[in-house]
PQR file with spaces between the fields and no chain letter, atoms N, CA, C, O and H, PARSE charges and radii, in Angstrom:
ATOM       1  N    MET     1     -11.329   15.015    6.444 -0.4000 1.5000
ATOM       2  CA   MET     1     -12.010   16.054    7.198 -0.0000 2.0000
ATOM       3  C    MET     1     -11.512   17.423    6.728  0.5500 1.7000
ATOM       4  O    MET     1     -10.355   17.573    6.336 -0.5500 1.4000
ATOM       5  N    LEU     2     -12.381   18.393    6.774 -0.4000 1.5000
ATOM       6  CA   LEU     2     -12.066   19.730    6.286 -0.0000 2.0000
ATOM       7  C    LEU     2     -10.879   20.350    7.027  0.5500 1.7000
ATOM       8  O    LEU     2     -10.019   20.969    6.400 -0.5500 1.4000
ATOM       9  H    LEU     2     -13.321   18.271    7.093  0.4000 1.0000
ATOM      10  N    LEU     3     -10.823   20.191    8.339 -0.4000 1.5000
ATOM      11  CA   LEU     3      -9.705   20.758    9.099 -0.0000 2.0000
ATOM      12  C    LEU     3      -8.374   20.144    8.697  0.5500 1.7000
ATOM      13  O    LEU     3      -7.364   20.844    8.638 -0.5500 1.4000
ATOM      14  H    LEU     3     -11.521   19.687    8.847  0.4000 1.0000
ATOM      15  N    GLU     4      -8.360   18.861    8.423 -0.4000 1.5000
ATOM      16  CA   GLU     4      -7.123   18.207    7.994 -0.0000 2.0000
ATOM      17  C    GLU     4      -6.638   18.789    6.674  0.5500 1.7000
ATOM      18  O    GLU     4      -5.449   19.060    6.510 -0.5500 1.4000
ATOM      19  H    GLU     4      -9.181   18.292    8.470  0.4000 1.0000
ATOM      20  N    LYS     5      -7.557   18.979    5.737 -0.4000 1.5000
ATOM      21  CA   LYS     5      -7.189   19.547    4.439 -0.0000 2.0000
ATOM      22  C    LYS     5      -6.708   20.989    4.588  0.5500 1.7000
ATOM      23  O    LYS     5      -5.712   21.385    3.983 -0.5500 1.4000
ATOM      24  H    LYS     5      -8.523   18.759    5.870  0.4000 1.0000
ATOM      25  N    GLY     6      -7.416   21.760    5.392 -0.4000 1.5000
ATOM      26  CA   GLY     6      -7.055   23.163    5.578 -0.0000 2.0000
ATOM      27  C    GLY     6      -5.705   23.349    6.245  0.5500 1.7000
ATOM      28  O    GLY     6      -4.907   24.183    5.817 -0.5500 1.4000
ATOM      29  H    GLY     6      -8.225   21.438    5.884  0.4000 1.0000
ATOM      30  N    THR     7      -5.445   22.575    7.293 -0.4000 1.5000
ATOM      31  CA   THR     7      -4.153   22.702    7.973 -0.0000 2.0000
ATOM      32  C    THR     7      -3.019   22.201    7.087  0.5500 1.7000
ATOM      33  O    THR     7      -1.911   22.734    7.136 -0.5500 1.4000
ATOM      34  H    THR     7      -6.093   21.898    7.640  0.4000 1.0000
ATOM      35  N    LYS     8      -3.288   21.184    6.283 -0.4000 1.5000
ATOM      36  CA   LYS     8      -2.263   20.676    5.361 -0.0000 2.0000
ATOM      37  C    LYS     8      -1.907   21.743    4.326  0.5500 1.7000
ATOM      38  O    LYS     8      -0.731   21.978    4.051 -0.5500 1.4000
ATOM      39  H    LYS     8      -4.188   20.751    6.243  0.4000 1.0000
ATOM      40  N    LYS     9      -2.923   22.382    3.754 -0.4000 1.5000
ATOM      41  CA   LYS     9      -2.686   23.443    2.763 -0.0000 2.0000
ATOM      42  C    LYS     9      -1.898   24.599    3.382  0.5500 1.7000
ATOM      43  O    LYS     9      -0.979   25.129    2.760 -0.5500 1.4000
ATOM      44  H    LYS     9      -3.878   22.191    3.977  0.4000 1.0000
ATOM      45  N    ALA    10      -2.257   24.986    4.598 -0.4000 1.5000
ATOM      46  CA   ALA    10      -1.547   26.077    5.264 -0.0000 2.0000
ATOM      47  C    ALA    10      -0.091   25.699    5.513  0.5500 1.7000
ATOM      48  O    ALA    10       0.806   26.520    5.324 -0.5500 1.4000
ATOM      49  H    ALA    10      -3.004   24.555    5.104  0.4000 1.0000
ATOM      50  N    ASP    11       0.144   24.463    5.936 -0.4000 1.5000
ATOM      51  CA   ASP    11       1.516   24.004    6.162 -0.0000 2.0000
ATOM      52  C    ASP    11       2.315   24.009    4.864  0.5500 1.7000
ATOM      53  O    ASP    11       3.471   24.432    4.844 -0.5500 1.4000
ATOM      54  H    ASP    11      -0.584   23.795    6.090  0.4000 1.0000
ATOM      55  N    GLU    12       1.707   23.543    3.792 -0.4000 1.5000
ATOM      56  CA   GLU    12       2.391   23.522    2.495 -0.0000 2.0000
ATOM      57  C    GLU    12       2.766   24.928    2.038  0.5500 1.7000
ATOM      58  O    GLU    12       3.793   25.127    1.389 -0.5500 1.4000
ATOM      59  H    GLU    12       0.768   23.199    3.808  0.4000 1.0000
ATOM      60  N    ALA    13       1.922   25.902    2.384 -0.4000 1.5000
ATOM      61  CA   ALA    13       2.171   27.289    1.996 -0.0000 2.0000
ATOM      62  C    ALA    13       3.008   28.037    3.026  0.5500 1.7000
ATOM      63  O    ALA    13       3.402   29.179    2.789 -0.5500 1.4000
ATOM      64  H    ALA    13       1.088   25.740    2.911  0.4000 1.0000
ATOM      65  N    GLY    14       3.286   27.409    4.167 -0.4000 1.5000
ATOM      66  CA   GLY    14       4.059   28.061    5.221 -0.0000 2.0000
ATOM      67  C    GLY    14       3.299   29.169    5.922  0.5500 1.7000
ATOM      68  O    GLY    14       3.893   30.159    6.348 -0.5500 1.4000
ATOM      69  H    GLY    14       2.966   26.481    4.360  0.4000 1.0000
ATOM      70  N    LEU    15       1.983   29.009    6.046 -0.4000 1.5000
ATOM      71  CA   LEU    15       1.140   30.053    6.628 -0.0000 2.0000
ATOM      72  C    LEU    15       0.624   29.679    8.010  0.5500 1.7000
ATOM      73  O    LEU    15       0.236   28.536    8.251 -0.5500 1.4000
ATOM      74  H    LEU    15       1.501   28.204    5.700  0.4000 1.0000
ATOM      75  N    ASP    16       0.625   30.656    8.917 -0.4000 1.5000
ATOM      76  CA   ASP    16      -0.034   30.488   10.205 -0.0000 2.0000
ATOM      77  C    ASP    16      -1.537   30.626    9.980  0.5500 1.7000
ATOM      78  O    ASP    16      -1.973   31.217    8.992 -0.5500 1.4000
ATOM      79  H    ASP    16       0.940   31.585    8.721  0.4000 1.0000
ATOM      80  N    MET    17      -2.320   30.076   10.901 -0.4000 1.5000
ATOM      81  CA   MET    17      -3.777   30.149   10.797 -0.0000 2.0000
ATOM      82  C    MET    17      -4.340   30.805   12.056  0.5500 1.7000
ATOM      83  O    MET    17      -3.829   30.599   13.157 -0.5500 1.4000
ATOM      84  H    MET    17      -1.965   29.596   11.703  0.4000 1.0000
ATOM      85  N    TYR    18      -5.390   31.591   11.882 -0.4000 1.5000
ATOM      86  CA   TYR    18      -6.060   32.263   12.985 -0.0000 2.0000
ATOM      87  C    TYR    18      -7.551   32.010   12.870  0.5500 1.7000
ATOM      88  O    TYR    18      -8.087   31.910   11.767 -0.5500 1.4000
ATOM      89  H    TYR    18      -5.805   31.758   10.988  0.4000 1.0000
ATOM      90  N    LEU    19      -8.234   31.903   14.032 -0.4000 1.5000
ATOM      91  CA   LEU    19      -9.683   31.723   13.995 -0.0000 2.0000
ATOM      92  C    LEU    19     -10.315   32.156   15.302  0.5500 1.7000
ATOM      93  O    LEU    19      -9.642   32.370   16.311 -0.5500 1.4000
ATOM      94  H    LEU    19      -7.798   31.984   14.929  0.4000 1.0000
ATOM      95  N    GLN    20     -11.628   32.278   15.247 -0.4000 1.5000
ATOM      96  CA   GLN    20     -12.440   32.571   16.425 -0.0000 2.0000
ATOM      97  C    GLN    20     -13.345   31.375   16.632  0.5500 1.7000
ATOM      98  O    GLN    20     -14.008   30.933   15.694 -0.5500 1.4000
ATOM      99  H    GLN    20     -12.174   32.104   14.428  0.4000 1.0000
ATOM     100  N    ALA    21     -13.384   30.845   17.846 -0.4000 1.5000
ATOM     101  CA   ALA    21     -14.131   29.618   18.108 -0.0000 2.0000
ATOM     102  C    ALA    21     -15.050   29.775   19.310  0.5500 1.7000
ATOM     103  O    ALA    21     -14.841   30.626   20.174 -0.5500 1.4000
ATOM     104  H    ALA    21     -12.845   31.204   18.608  0.4000 1.0000
ATOM     105  N    SER    22     -16.070   28.930   19.340 -0.4000 1.5000
ATOM     106  CA   SER    22     -16.897   28.812   20.536 -0.0000 2.0000
ATOM     107  C    SER    22     -16.103   28.008   21.562  0.5500 1.7000
ATOM     108  O    SER    22     -15.056   27.446   21.237 -0.5500 1.4000
ATOM     109  H    SER    22     -16.240   28.238   18.638  0.4000 1.0000
ATOM     110  N    LEU    23     -16.589   27.951   22.782 -0.4000 1.5000
ATOM     111  CA   LEU    23     -15.889   27.163   23.801 -0.0000 2.0000
ATOM     112  C    LEU    23     -15.824   25.695   23.408  0.5500 1.7000
ATOM     113  O    LEU    23     -14.794   25.045   23.590 -0.5500 1.4000
ATOM     114  H    LEU    23     -17.439   28.407   23.046  0.4000 1.0000
ATOM     115  N    MET    24     -16.918   25.173   22.873 -0.4000 1.5000
ATOM     116  CA   MET    24     -16.935   23.769   22.446 -0.0000 2.0000
ATOM     117  C    MET    24     -16.025   23.558   21.238  0.5500 1.7000
ATOM     118  O    MET    24     -15.291   22.573   21.176 -0.5500 1.4000
ATOM     119  H    MET    24     -17.755   25.700   22.726  0.4000 1.0000
ATOM     120  N    GLY    25     -16.073   24.473   20.291 -0.4000 1.5000
ATOM     121  CA   GLY    25     -15.249   24.355   19.094 -0.0000 2.0000
ATOM     122  C    GLY    25     -13.768   24.432   19.395  0.5500 1.7000
ATOM     123  O    GLY    25     -12.960   23.791   18.723 -0.5500 1.4000
ATOM     124  H    GLY    25     -16.669   25.273   20.342  0.4000 1.0000
ATOM     125  N    ALA    26     -13.401   25.218   20.409 -0.4000 1.5000
ATOM     126  CA   ALA    26     -11.988   25.384   20.757 -0.0000 2.0000
ATOM     127  C    ALA    26     -11.344   24.047   21.101  0.5500 1.7000
ATOM     128  O    ALA    26     -10.179   23.820   20.775 -0.5500 1.4000
ATOM     129  H    ALA    26     -14.057   25.740   20.954  0.4000 1.0000
ATOM     130  N    GLU    27     -12.079   23.175   21.746 -0.4000 1.5000
ATOM     131  CA   GLU    27     -11.524   21.863   22.101 -0.0000 2.0000
ATOM     132  C    GLU    27     -11.192   21.052   20.854  0.5500 1.7000
ATOM     133  O    GLU    27     -10.187   20.343   20.824 -0.5500 1.4000
ATOM     134  H    GLU    27     -13.025   23.360   22.010  0.4000 1.0000
ATOM     135  N    LEU    28     -12.023   21.151   19.835 -0.4000 1.5000
ATOM     136  CA   LEU    28     -11.749   20.456   18.574 -0.0000 2.0000
ATOM     137  C    LEU    28     -10.506   21.043   17.904  0.5500 1.7000
ATOM     138  O    LEU    28      -9.629   20.303   17.458 -0.5500 1.4000
ATOM     139  H    LEU    28     -12.840   21.727   19.860  0.4000 1.0000
ATOM     140  N    TYR    29     -10.436   22.363   17.837 -0.4000 1.5000
ATOM     141  CA   TYR    29      -9.307   23.007   17.168 -0.0000 2.0000
ATOM     142  C    TYR    29      -7.979   22.707   17.867  0.5500 1.7000
ATOM     143  O    TYR    29      -6.942   22.621   17.209 -0.5500 1.4000
ATOM     144  H    TYR    29     -11.148   22.963   18.199  0.4000 1.0000
ATOM     145  N    LYS    30      -8.002   22.549   19.174 -0.4000 1.5000
ATOM     146  CA   LYS    30      -6.770   22.202   19.904 -0.0000 2.0000
ATOM     147  C    LYS    30      -6.183   20.888   19.395  0.5500 1.7000
ATOM     148  O    LYS    30      -4.964   20.721   19.365 -0.5500 1.4000
ATOM     149  H    LYS    30      -8.844   22.619   19.708  0.4000 1.0000
ATOM     150  N    LYS    31      -7.039   19.965   18.999 -0.4000 1.5000
ATOM     151  CA   LYS    31      -6.575   18.669   18.487 -0.0000 2.0000
ATOM     152  C    LYS    31      -5.832   18.817   17.161  0.5500 1.7000
ATOM     153  O    LYS    31      -5.100   17.916   16.753 -0.5500 1.4000
ATOM     154  H    LYS    31      -8.029   20.100   19.024  0.4000 1.0000
ATOM     155  N    PHE    32      -6.019   19.950   16.492 -0.4000 1.5000
ATOM     156  CA   PHE    32      -5.356   20.207   15.219 -0.0000 2.0000
ATOM     157  C    PHE    32      -4.211   21.210   15.362  0.5500 1.7000
ATOM     158  O    PHE    32      -3.736   21.767   14.373 -0.5500 1.4000
ATOM     159  H    PHE    32      -6.613   20.683   16.824  0.4000 1.0000
ATOM     160  N    GLY    33      -3.778   21.432   16.592 -0.4000 1.5000
ATOM     161  CA   GLY    33      -2.604   22.264   16.822 -0.0000 2.0000
ATOM     162  C    GLY    33      -2.863   23.732   17.100  0.5500 1.7000
ATOM     163  O    GLY    33      -1.914   24.509   17.212 -0.5500 1.4000
ATOM     164  H    GLY    33      -4.164   20.980   17.396  0.4000 1.0000
ATOM     165  N    PHE    34      -4.116   24.132   17.215 -0.4000 1.5000
ATOM     166  CA   PHE    34      -4.418   25.527   17.531 -0.0000 2.0000
ATOM     167  C    PHE    34      -4.227   25.772   19.026  0.5500 1.7000
ATOM     168  O    PHE    34      -4.513   24.905   19.853 -0.5500 1.4000
ATOM     169  H    PHE    34      -4.887   23.501   17.125  0.4000 1.0000
ATOM     170  N    GLU    35      -3.738   26.971   19.358 -0.4000 1.5000
ATOM     171  CA   GLU    35      -3.561   27.369   20.757 -0.0000 2.0000
ATOM     172  C    GLU    35      -4.387   28.615   21.027  0.5500 1.7000
ATOM     173  O    GLU    35      -4.553   29.464   20.152 -0.5500 1.4000
ATOM     174  H    GLU    35      -3.507   27.675   18.686  0.4000 1.0000
ATOM     175  N    VAL    36      -4.902   28.718   22.238 -0.4000 1.5000
ATOM     176  CA   VAL    36      -5.707   29.877   22.626 -0.0000 2.0000
ATOM     177  C    VAL    36      -4.800   31.093   22.776  0.5500 1.7000
ATOM     178  O    VAL    36      -3.790   31.052   23.479 -0.5500 1.4000
ATOM     179  H    VAL    36      -4.767   28.028   22.949  0.4000 1.0000
ATOM     180  N    VAL    37      -5.182   32.178   22.100 -0.4000 1.5000
ATOM     181  CA   VAL    37      -4.458   33.445   22.195 -0.0000 2.0000
ATOM     182  C    VAL    37      -5.126   34.326   23.247  0.5500 1.7000
ATOM     183  O    VAL    37      -4.453   34.930   24.082 -0.5500 1.4000
ATOM     184  H    VAL    37      -6.003   32.211   21.529  0.4000 1.0000
ATOM     185  N    SER    38      -6.462   34.393   23.198 -0.4000 1.5000
ATOM     186  CA   SER    38      -7.202   35.162   24.192 -0.0000 2.0000
ATOM     187  C    SER    38      -8.660   34.707   24.214  0.5500 1.7000
ATOM     188  O    SER    38      -9.154   34.076   23.280 -0.5500 1.4000
ATOM     189  H    SER    38      -7.009   33.902   22.519  0.4000 1.0000
ATOM     190  N    VAL    39      -9.322   35.048   25.306 -0.4000 1.5000
ATOM     191  CA   VAL    39     -10.747   34.743   25.471 -0.0000 2.0000
ATOM     192  C    VAL    39     -11.434   36.051   25.833  0.5500 1.7000
ATOM     193  O    VAL    39     -10.968   36.792   26.699 -0.5500 1.4000
ATOM     194  H    VAL    39      -8.921   35.561   26.065  0.4000 1.0000
ATOM     195  N    GLU    40     -12.547   36.326   25.162 -0.4000 1.5000
ATOM     196  CA   GLU    40     -13.282   37.563   25.381 -0.0000 2.0000
ATOM     197  C    GLU    40     -14.715   37.230   25.774  0.5500 1.7000
ATOM     198  O    GLU    40     -15.364   36.399   25.138 -0.5500 1.4000
ATOM     199  H    GLU    40     -12.925   35.725   24.459  0.4000 1.0000
ATOM     200  N    GLU    41     -15.200   37.878   26.818 -0.4000 1.5000
ATOM     201  CA   GLU    41     -16.590   37.705   27.234 -0.0000 2.0000
ATOM     202  C    GLU    41     -17.346   38.994   26.944  0.5500 1.7000
ATOM     203  O    GLU    41     -16.905   40.083   27.312 -0.5500 1.4000
ATOM     204  H    GLU    41     -14.672   38.553   27.334  0.4000 1.0000
ATOM     205  N    ILE    42     -18.483   38.857   26.285 -0.4000 1.5000
ATOM     206  CA   ILE    42     -19.288   40.013   25.909 -0.0000 2.0000
ATOM     207  C    ILE    42     -20.648   39.903   26.583  0.5500 1.7000
ATOM     208  O    ILE    42     -21.385   38.942   26.362 -0.5500 1.4000
ATOM     209  H    ILE    42     -18.841   37.973   25.986  0.4000 1.0000
ATOM     210  N    ASP    43     -20.973   40.891   27.404 -0.4000 1.5000
ATOM     211  CA   ASP    43     -22.261   40.933   28.093 -0.0000 2.0000
ATOM     212  C    ASP    43     -23.320   41.416   27.104  0.5500 1.7000
ATOM     213  O    ASP    43     -23.264   42.552   26.634 -0.5500 1.4000
ATOM     214  H    ASP    43     -20.374   41.672   27.584  0.4000 1.0000
ATOM     215  N    LEU    44     -24.268   40.565   26.797 -0.4000 1.5000
ATOM     216  CA   LEU    44     -25.291   40.889   25.804 -0.0000 2.0000
ATOM     217  C    LEU    44     -26.518   41.579   26.399  0.5500 1.7000
ATOM     218  O    LEU    44     -27.477   41.858   25.678 -0.5500 1.4000
ATOM     219  H    LEU    44     -24.314   39.642   27.180  0.4000 1.0000
ATOM     220  N    SER    45     -26.500   41.856   27.703 -0.4000 1.5000
ATOM     221  CA   SER    45     -27.674   42.450   28.347 -0.0000 2.0000
ATOM     222  C    SER    45     -28.001   43.837   27.797  0.5500 1.7000
ATOM     223  O    SER    45     -29.161   44.250   27.832 -0.5500 1.4000
ATOM     224  H    SER    45     -25.722   41.630   28.289  0.4000 1.0000
ATOM     225  N    GLN    46     -27.014   44.558   27.296 -0.4000 1.5000
ATOM     226  CA   GLN    46     -27.294   45.887   26.741 -0.0000 2.0000
ATOM     227  C    GLN    46     -28.153   45.810   25.475  0.5500 1.7000
ATOM     228  O    GLN    46     -28.705   46.818   25.033 -0.5500 1.4000
ATOM     229  H    GLN    46     -26.072   44.223   27.267  0.4000 1.0000
ATOM     230  N    TRP    47     -28.260   44.623   24.902 -0.4000 1.5000
ATOM     231  CA   TRP    47     -29.114   44.394   23.739 -0.0000 2.0000
ATOM     232  C    TRP    47     -30.349   43.567   24.111  0.5500 1.7000
ATOM     233  O    TRP    47     -31.024   43.025   23.237 -0.5500 1.4000
ATOM     234  H    TRP    47     -27.811   43.804   25.262  0.4000 1.0000
ATOM     235  N    GLY    48     -30.637   43.476   25.411 -0.4000 1.5000
ATOM     236  CA   GLY    48     -31.840   42.797   25.870 -0.0000 2.0000
ATOM     237  C    GLY    48     -31.743   41.286   25.958  0.5500 1.7000
ATOM     238  O    GLY    48     -32.762   40.603   26.062 -0.5500 1.4000
ATOM     239  H    GLY    48     -30.088   43.917   26.121  0.4000 1.0000
ATOM     240  N    VAL    49     -30.531   40.759   25.918 -0.4000 1.5000
ATOM     241  CA   VAL    49     -30.328   39.311   26.005 -0.0000 2.0000
ATOM     242  C    VAL    49     -29.619   39.013   27.321  0.5500 1.7000
ATOM     243  O    VAL    49     -28.547   39.556   27.590 -0.5500 1.4000
ATOM     244  H    VAL    49     -29.703   41.314   25.833  0.4000 1.0000
ATOM     245  N    ASP    50     -30.211   38.160   28.129 -0.4000 1.5000
ATOM     246  CA   ASP    50     -29.644   37.829   29.435 -0.0000 2.0000
ATOM     247  C    ASP    50     -28.617   36.705   29.273  0.5500 1.7000
ATOM     248  O    ASP    50     -28.859   35.557   29.645 -0.5500 1.4000
ATOM     249  H    ASP    50     -31.082   37.719   27.910  0.4000 1.0000
ATOM     250  N    LYS    51     -27.468   37.070   28.708 -0.4000 1.5000
ATOM     251  CA   LYS    51     -26.443   36.071   28.413 -0.0000 2.0000
ATOM     252  C    LYS    51     -25.085   36.748   28.247  0.5500 1.7000
ATOM     253  O    LYS    51     -24.999   37.921   27.884 -0.5500 1.4000
ATOM     254  H    LYS    51     -27.271   38.002   28.406  0.4000 1.0000
ATOM     255  N    VAL    52     -24.043   35.995   28.515 -0.4000 1.5000
ATOM     256  CA   VAL    52     -22.683   36.441   28.235 -0.0000 2.0000
ATOM     257  C    VAL    52     -22.142   35.542   27.133  0.5500 1.7000
ATOM     258  O    VAL    52     -22.118   34.319   27.275 -0.5500 1.4000
ATOM     259  H    VAL    52     -24.113   35.041   28.809  0.4000 1.0000
ATOM     260  N    ASP    53     -21.706   36.153   26.031 -0.4000 1.5000
ATOM     261  CA   ASP    53     -21.152   35.403   24.901 -0.0000 2.0000
ATOM     262  C    ASP    53     -19.638   35.316   25.085  0.5500 1.7000
ATOM     263  O    ASP    53     -18.976   36.324   25.334 -0.5500 1.4000
ATOM     264  H    ASP    53     -21.725   37.146   25.916  0.4000 1.0000
ATOM     265  N    THR    54     -19.104   34.118   24.962 -0.4000 1.5000
ATOM     266  CA   THR    54     -17.664   33.918   25.110 -0.0000 2.0000
ATOM     267  C    THR    54     -17.062   33.595   23.757  0.5500 1.7000
ATOM     268  O    THR    54     -17.520   32.688   23.061 -0.5500 1.4000
ATOM     269  H    THR    54     -19.641   33.299   24.761  0.4000 1.0000
ATOM     270  N    ARG    55     -16.032   34.342   23.390 -0.4000 1.5000
ATOM     271  CA   ARG    55     -15.331   34.125   22.125 -0.0000 2.0000
ATOM     272  C    ARG    55     -13.888   33.747   22.425  0.5500 1.7000
ATOM     273  O    ARG    55     -13.220   34.390   23.235 -0.5500 1.4000
ATOM     274  H    ARG    55     -15.660   35.078   23.955  0.4000 1.0000
ATOM     275  N    THR    56     -13.420   32.705   21.766 -0.4000 1.5000
ATOM     276  CA   THR    56     -12.062   32.212   21.961 -0.0000 2.0000
ATOM     277  C    THR    56     -11.282   32.453   20.678  0.5500 1.7000
ATOM     278  O    THR    56     -11.658   31.960   19.615 -0.5500 1.4000
ATOM     279  H    THR    56     -13.963   32.183   21.108  0.4000 1.0000
ATOM     280  N    TYR    57     -10.199   33.208   20.778 -0.4000 1.5000
ATOM     281  CA   TYR    57      -9.358   33.503   19.619 -0.0000 2.0000
ATOM     282  C    TYR    57      -8.161   32.561   19.654  0.5500 1.7000
ATOM     283  O    TYR    57      -7.516   32.396   20.689 -0.5500 1.4000
ATOM     284  H    TYR    57      -9.894   33.608   21.642  0.4000 1.0000
ATOM     285  N    MET    58      -7.873   31.945   18.503 -0.4000 1.5000
ATOM     286  CA   MET    58      -6.858   30.900   18.459 -0.0000 2.0000
ATOM     287  C    MET    58      -5.901   31.102   17.286  0.5500 1.7000
ATOM     288  O    MET    58      -6.227   31.758   16.297 -0.5500 1.4000
ATOM     289  H    MET    58      -8.397   32.079   17.662  0.4000 1.0000
ATOM     290  N    LYS    59      -4.704   30.515   17.427 -0.4000 1.5000
ATOM     291  CA   LYS    59      -3.677   30.589   16.393 -0.0000 2.0000
ATOM     292  C    LYS    59      -3.030   29.215   16.242  0.5500 1.7000
ATOM     293  O    LYS    59      -2.857   28.488   17.220 -0.5500 1.4000
ATOM     294  H    LYS    59      -4.438   29.982   18.231  0.4000 1.0000
ATOM     295  N    ARG    60      -2.679   28.874   15.017 -0.4000 1.5000
ATOM     296  CA   ARG    60      -1.924   27.649   14.739 -0.0000 2.0000
ATOM     297  C    ARG    60      -0.703   28.050   13.927  0.5500 1.7000
ATOM     298  O    ARG    60      -0.828   28.560   12.813 -0.5500 1.4000
ATOM     299  H    ARG    60      -2.820   29.465   14.223  0.4000 1.0000
ATOM     300  N    VAL    61       0.472   27.819   14.487 -0.4000 1.5000
ATOM     301  CA   VAL    61       1.722   28.147   13.807 -0.0000 2.0000
ATOM     302  C    VAL    61       1.991   27.084   12.751  0.5500 1.7000
ATOM     303  O    VAL    61       1.799   25.892   12.993 -0.5500 1.4000
ATOM     304  H    VAL    61       0.574   27.406   15.392  0.4000 1.0000
ATOM     305  N    THR    62       2.439   27.525   11.578 -0.4000 1.5000
ATOM     306  CA   THR    62       2.693   26.604   10.481 -0.0000 2.0000
ATOM     307  C    THR    62       3.705   25.525   10.868  0.5500 1.7000
ATOM     308  O    THR    62       4.618   25.754   11.661 -0.5500 1.4000
ATOM     309  H    THR    62       2.595   28.493   11.382  0.4000 1.0000
ATOM     310  N    ARG    63       3.518   24.380   10.298 -0.4000 1.5000
ATOM     311  CA   ARG    63       4.451   23.272   10.505 -0.0000 2.0000
ATOM     312  C    ARG    63       5.167   22.953    9.197  0.5500 1.7000
ATOM     313  O    ARG    63       5.785   21.900    9.043 -0.5500 1.4000
ATOM     314  H    ARG    63       2.776   24.194    9.653  0.4000 1.0000
ATOM     315  N    GLY    64       5.065   23.878    8.276 -0.4000 1.5000
ATOM     316  CA   GLY    64       5.685   23.688    6.970 -0.0000 2.0000
ATOM     317  C    GLY    64       6.582   24.852    6.622  0.5500 1.7000
ATOM     318  O    GLY    64       6.823   25.743    7.436 -0.5500 1.4000
ATOM     319  H    GLY    64       4.563   24.734    8.401  0.4000 1.0000
ATOM     320  N    VAL    65       7.071   24.829    5.401 -0.4000 1.5000
ATOM     321  CA   VAL    65       7.959   25.878    4.920 -0.0000 2.0000
ATOM     322  C    VAL    65       7.368   26.454    3.651  0.5500 1.7000
ATOM     323  O    VAL    65       6.988   25.724    2.736 -0.5500 1.4000
ATOM     324  H    VAL    65       6.876   24.105    4.739  0.4000 1.0000
ATOM     325  N    ARG    66       7.297   27.775    3.609 -0.4000 1.5000
ATOM     326  CA   ARG    66       6.771   28.438    2.415 -0.0000 2.0000
ATOM     327  C    ARG    66       7.682   28.143    1.232  0.5500 1.7000
ATOM     328  O    ARG    66       8.902   28.267    1.335 -0.5500 1.4000
ATOM     329  H    ARG    66       7.606   28.368    4.352  0.4000 1.0000
ATOM     330  N    GLN    67       7.095   27.755    0.123 -0.4000 1.5000
ATOM     331  CA   GLN    67       7.849   27.400   -1.091 -0.0000 2.0000
ATOM     332  C    GLN    67       8.232   28.650   -1.856  0.5500 1.7000
ATOM     333  O    GLN    67       8.870   28.560   -2.905 -0.5500 1.4000
ATOM     334  H    GLN    67       6.103   27.654    0.040  0.4000 1.0000
């Protein structure tokens, strides 16, 4: 799976990972060690859309050592 390869590469390089996820996507990323840093709600009504968009910002601390 792509996430497995990506997290492995980051660990090998000793790098933390950051991403922005949907609410549904955040649950998947948690399974790969990502933690929620913050959640932002954006009211889209000012652009004529009757909806609130929710963005979840996440971080995964490296589990490896930079070579």
